[in-house]
C-alpha positions in Angstrom: 57.4 -21.0 45.4 54.3 -18.9 45.4 55.0 -17.3 41.9 55.9 -21.0 40.2 52.1 -22.4 41.5 50.3 -19.0 40.3 52.0 -19.4 36.7 50.9 -23.2 36.9 47.6 -22.4 37.8 47.5 -20.0 35.4 48.3 -21.9 32.4 45.8 -25.0 34.0 43.0 -22.6 33.4 44.4 -21.5 30.1 44.9 -25.0 29.0 41.0 -26.0 30.4 39.4 -22.9 28.0 40.9 -24.1 25.3 39.5 -27.2 25.6 36.8 -26.0 26.5 36.2 -23.8 23.6 37.2 -26.6 21.6 34.9 -29.0 22.6 32.3 -26.6 22.3 33.0 -25.7 18.7 33.1 -29.7 17.9 30.0 -30.4 19.6 28.0 -27.5 18.1 29.4 -29.4 14.3 28.2 -33.0 15.6 25.3 -34.2 13.5 22.7 -34.7 16.0 20.6 -32.5 18.4 22.4 -31.2 21.7 19.5 -31.6 24.1 20.3 -27.8 25.2 19.8 -25.6 21.8 21.7 -23.0 20.9 21.1 -19.5 20.7 20.6 -17.6 17.8 24.0 -15.9 17.4 25.5 -19.5 18.1 23.1 -21.1 15.3 24.3 -18.4 12.6 28.5 -19.1 13.9 27.2 -22.4 13.6 26.1 -22.1 9.7 28.7 -20.2 8.9 31.1 -22.4 9.9 28.8 -25.2 7.8 29.3 -23.5 4.9 33.3 -22.7 5.6 34.0 -25.9 5.9 31.9 -27.7 3.6 30.9 -25.6 0.7 32.4 -26.5 -2.6 33.1 -23.1 -3.8 33.7 -19.5 -2.5 30.7 -17.2 -1.5 29.7 -14.2 -0.4 29.0 -13.8 3.0 28.0 -10.1 3.2 25.4 -10.9 0.5 24.2 -14.0 3.3 24.5 -11.9 6.0 22.5 -8.8 3.8 19.6 -11.5 2.7 19.2 -12.8 6.5 18.4 -9.5 7.1 15.8 -9.4 3.8 14.3 -12.5 5.4 13.7 -11.7 9.0 11.6 -9.2 7.5 10.3 -11.2 4.9 9.0 -13.5 7.6 6.6 -11.1 8.7 4.3 -12.3 5.7 3.8 -8.7 4.9 4.7 -7.9 1.2 5.1 -4.1 2.5 7.3 -4.8 5.4 11.0 -5.3 3.9 14.6 -4.5 4.6 16.7 -2.6 2.4 20.4 -2.3 2.2 22.2 1.0 2.4 22.1 1.7 -1.2 18.1 0.5 -1.6 17.4 3.3 1.5 19.5 5.9 -0.5 17.4 5.4 -3.7 13.8 5.1 -1.7 14.5 8.6 -0.6 15.8 9.8 -3.5 12.4 8.6 -5.2 10.1 10.1 -2.3 11.9 13.5 -2.2 10.8 13.5 -6.2 14.7 14.9 -7.7 17.8 13.2 -7.6 21.3 14.1 -9.2 21.5 12.6 -12.8 21.1 13.5 -16.6 17.4 13.2 -16.7 16.5 9.5 -18.2 15.1 6.3 -17.2 16.4 3.0 -18.6 15.4 -0.5 -19.6 16.8 -3.4 -20.2 15.5 -5.6 -23.8 15.2 -9.2 -23.9 18.4 -9.2 -26.3 20.1 -7.3 -23.3 20.8 -4.1 -24.0 20.2 -1.3 -21.9 17.9 1.2 -23.3 16.6 4.9 -22.7 12.6 4.7 -21.6 12.5 8.5 -21.8 14.0 11.6 -21.4 13.2 14.4 -19.2 11.9 16.8 -20.9 14.2 20.3 -20.8 17.1 18.0 -18.7 20.1 17.7 -19.8 20.3 14.7 -21.8 17.4 16.0 -23.7 19.7 18.8 -24.2 22.3 17.2 -25.1 20.7 15.3 -27.7 20.3 12.0 -26.0 16.5 10.6 -27.3 14.0 7.7 -25.9 15.1 4.0 -27.5 18.8 5.1 -28.2 21.0 1.8 -26.7 23.6 2.4 -24.5 27.1 0.9 -25.4 29.1 2.5 -23.3 29.3 4.9 -20.0 32.7 7.1 -19.7 34.7 4.9 -22.5 33.8 1.4 -21.0 32.1 -1.6 -22.3 29.1 -1.9 -20.3 27.5 -5.2 -21.6 28.6 -7.5 -18.3 27.1 -4.4 -16.1 24.4 -4.9 -14.3 21.0 -2.1 -14.1 21.7 -1.2 -10.8 25.9 -0.7 -11.7 25.1 1.7 -15.4 22.1 3.4 -13.1 25.0 4.3 -10.6 27.3 5.1 -13.1 25.2 7.5 -15.1 24.3 9.2 -11.4 27.2 11.2 -9.9 28.0 14.7 -8.0 25.8 17.7 -9.7 27.8 19.9 -11.9 30.5 16.7 -12.9 30.2 15.0 -17.0 29.5 11.7 -18.3 30.2 10.1 -21.8 27.5 8.3 -23.0 27.6 6.0 -26.3 24.4 5.2 -28.0 23.8 3.3 -30.9 20.7 5.1 -32.4 18.5 2.1 -34.3 16.1 4.7 -36.2 19.1 5.7 -38.4 21.7 3.3 -37.6 24.7 5.9 -36.0 26.5 5.2 -33.0 26.8 8.7 -31.3 28.9 9.9 -27.9 27.3 12.8 -25.7 29.1 14.3 -23.2 26.4 15.4 -20.6 26.6 17.5 -17.2 24.7 15.7 -13.8 22.5 18.0 -12.7 19.6 18.2 -10.3 16.6 16.6 -11.5 13.0 17.9 -10.3 11.0 14.2 -11.5 7.6 15.9 -12.7 4.8 13.6 -11.0 1.6 16.2 -12.6 0.8 16.7 -15.8 -2.3 19.0 -16.9 -4.0 21.0 -19.6 -7.4 22.5 -20.5 -10.1 20.5 -22.2 -12.9 22.1 -23.7 -15.7 23.8 -22.2 -13.4 25.0 -19.0 -12.6 21.9 -18.0 -9.5 21.7 -16.4 -7.5 18.3 -16.5 -4.6 17.4 -13.7 -3.1 13.4 -14.0 -0.9 13.1 -10.6 1.4 9.6 -11.4 2.7 9.4 -7.7 2.9 11.4 -4.5 6.2 12.9 -4.1 7.6 15.5 -1.5 7.1 17.9 -4.5 4.1 16.9 -6.2 2.0 19.1 -3.8 3.9 22.2 -5.3 3.7 20.7 -9.2 -0.2 20.0 -8.2 -0.6 24.0 -6.7 0.9 25.4 -9.8 -1.0 23.5 -11.8 -4.3 24.3 -10.5 -3.3 28.2 -10.4 -2.3 27.7 -14.2 -6.0 26.4 -15.0 -7.7 28.9 -12.7 -6.0 31.5 -15.0 -6.9 29.9 -17.9 -11.1 29.9 -17.2 -11.3 26.8 -15.2 -14.8 25.8 -14.3 -14.4 22.2 -13.5 -11.9 19.5 -12.6 -10.8 15.3 -13.9 -8.4 14.5 -11.7 -6.8 11.7 -13.0 -4.8 9.5 -10.4 -5.0 6.1 -13.1 -1.8 4.4 -12.6 -1.1 6.0 -9.8 0.6 3.9 -7.3 0.8 5.7 -3.8 3.8 7.6 -2.1 3.6 9.7 0.9 0.5 9.9 2.4 1.3 13.7 3.8 1.4 15.1 0.3 -1.9 13.6 -0.8 -3.3 15.0 2.7 -2.2 18.4 1.1 -3.4 18.3 -2.2 -7.1 17.0 -0.5 -6.7 19.5 2.2 -7.5 22.0 -1.3 -10.0 19.8 -2.5 -11.9 18.4 0.1 -14.3 20.2 2.6 -13.4 20.6 6.8 -13.3 17.0 8.2 -11.8 13.9 8.3 -9.6 13.2 4.8 -8.2 9.7 6.4 -8.3 8.0 10.1 -5.2 5.5 11.3 -5.5 2.5 13.8 -1.8 1.1 15.2 -1.9 -2.5 16.7 -2.6 -1.4 19.8 -5.8 0.2 18.4 -4.7 4.0 18.6 -6.6 6.2 16.4 -5.1 9.3 14.7 -7.4 11.7 12.6 -6.1 13.5 9.3 -8.3 16.5 9.0 -9.2 19.0 6.2 -9.7 23.0 6.8 -12.4 24.7 5.7 -11.1 26.4 3.0 -11.0 24.8 -0.2 -11.6 25.3 -3.9 -15.0 24.1 -4.5 -15.0 22.9 -8.6 -17.4 20.0 -10.0 -15.2 17.0 -9.3 -14.4 14.2 -11.7 -11.7 11.4 -10.5 -10.2 9.1 -12.5 -9.2 5.7 -11.2 -8.4 1.7 -12.1 -6.9 -0.9 -10.7 -3.4 0.3 -10.6 -4.9 3.1 -8.4 -3.2 2.0 -4.7 -2.3 3.0 -1.7 -2.3 7.1 -1.0 -4.1 7.7 -4.1 -7.0 5.7 -2.8 -7.0 7.5 0.6 -7.6 10.9 -1.8 -10.5 8.9 -3.9 -11.9 7.3 -0.5 -12.3 10.9 1.0 -13.4 12.4 -2.3 -16.4 9.4 -2.9 -17.4 9.2 0.9 -17.7 13.2 1.2 -20.0 13.7 -1.7 -16.8 16.1 -2.7 -16.7 13.8 -6.0 -17.4 11.7 -9.1 -15.4 8.6 -9.3 -15.3 7.3 -12.5 -13.4 4.3 -14.3 -12.9 0.4 -12.8 -12.0 -0.9 -8.9 -8.8 0.5 -7.4 -6.5 -1.8 -5.9 -6.6 -2.2 -2.3 -4.0 -0.9 -0.4 -5.6 -0.1 2.9 -1.9 0.1 4.8 0.1 3.0 6.0 4.2 2.2 6.1 6.8 4.1 7.7 10.9 4.2 6.5 13.0 3.4 9.4 16.9 3.9 9.0 18.9 1.7 11.1 22.5 2.4 12.4 24.3 0.9 10.0 22.8 3.1 6.9 20.5 0.6 5.9 17.1 0.8 6.4 13.5 -0.9 7.7 10.3 0.1 5.9 7.5 -1.6 8.3 3.7 -1.4 7.9 2.5 0.7 11.3 -1.1 1.2 10.5 -4.1 0.5 8.8 -6.0 3.3 7.5 -10.1 4.3 6.7 -11.9 6.7 4.9 -14.2 9.0 6.3 -16.8 6.6 6.4 -14.9 3.9 8.2 -14.0 2.0 5.4 -11.2 -0.4 5.3 -10.5 -1.2 2.1 -7.5 -3.2 2.0 -8.1 -6.3 -0.5 -11.1 -4.9 -1.5 -10.4 -1.7 -3.2 -12.8 1.1 -3.8 -15.8 0.5 -6.0 -15.9 3.5 -8.8 -19.2 5.8 -8.9 -19.5 4.8 -12.0 -18.0 2.1 -13.5 -16.6 2.3 -17.0 -13.9 0.1 -19.1 -11.2 0.6 -21.6 -11.7 -0.2 -24.8 -9.8 -3.6 -25.5 -6.0 -3.3 -26.1 -6.0 -0.4 -23.9 -6.5 -2.0 -19.9 -3.3 -1.7 -19.2 -1.4 1.5 -21.5 -0.6 4.4 -19.5 -1.2 6.7 -22.5 -4.5 6.6 -24.2 -5.7 8.9 -27.2 -8.1 10.8 -26.0 -10.5 9.7 -28.3 -10.4 6.5 -27.0 -10.0 7.0 -23.5 -13.8 5.9 -22.7 -13.0 6.9 -19.0 -12.2 10.1 -19.9 -15.0 10.9 -22.0 -17.4 9.8 -19.7 -15.9 12.5 -17.1 -16.4 15.3 -19.9 -19.8 14.3 -20.4 -20.8 14.3 -16.7 -19.5 17.6 -16.4 -20.7 19.0 -19.2 -24.2 18.3 -17.6 
């Protein structure tokens, strides 16, 4: 009898649980506000149930969840704080490192939908194989790509080092359809370019601050010094930033002893980034414009505040925030603004930018151009003029 009573009680309790769960689910789906509200997890579950029950078509649940995380970070209201999928995070890390495994091309999509080669890395596998800028990509490994996204095309071109990829292109300049088999390898992104100008004036342009940028800058400085450089023009125009640590390494070569930049976190804790007493003391001109941002502004602001050089061009972008990239346990990421930075003189340039010492605009038609003919580059010509004096 006791055993029967136990099982009767067990069955009754189980039935009660089922009823409670069913009633709770139905209550959650009622079109009325309940006085006790609901937890975040319950709310997400209820929304999902509504979509499953009523949405007229199939939908991608994983995409919904990813966009939920995107929205959570976006709700902060800071464009520099954002969520990254695992794929986006790996791409960001690769970008910061300054190298990747691929064939050495950048691509873009035209208005007609064709994907074209924008540029070919000097000495890279694609250039060695014969691929040229403006070639239109038709097939990859024999597969038509007309319905592929840019992301999918980029991922298919990349791959493991030492493997090959077949790239079929149409070359508008000759009307030919060509096919190339290219071996993927590690590509070092060149963020530093340099050459010698007249009168011993060296010229170095930095496009971004990556993990390998300092090494490239150091090589450029040594080469120009061996060529007899007596003064330097540092071109930070269109440099949107990158790794602050790399900007500090370069600043340490050019700036006297003292604070290069300092940061304050949400608690008001201050952190100083210092330069030592050993630096290359050459007359220095720095070119900046409205696309000079973040880490490039840190370097330019330090040069201006210490009187180490002269800034020439137009007002910089005005990004005075520092971000940190976090990797989440599932392989996705979160880029978070963690500090505000200040120049050595205590200036916050966020939303304001840095006003150059000598304001010079480019001629009409060249303001948004990256490659400017030397004779039309009024900012460069002004820097040369001042150094010659």
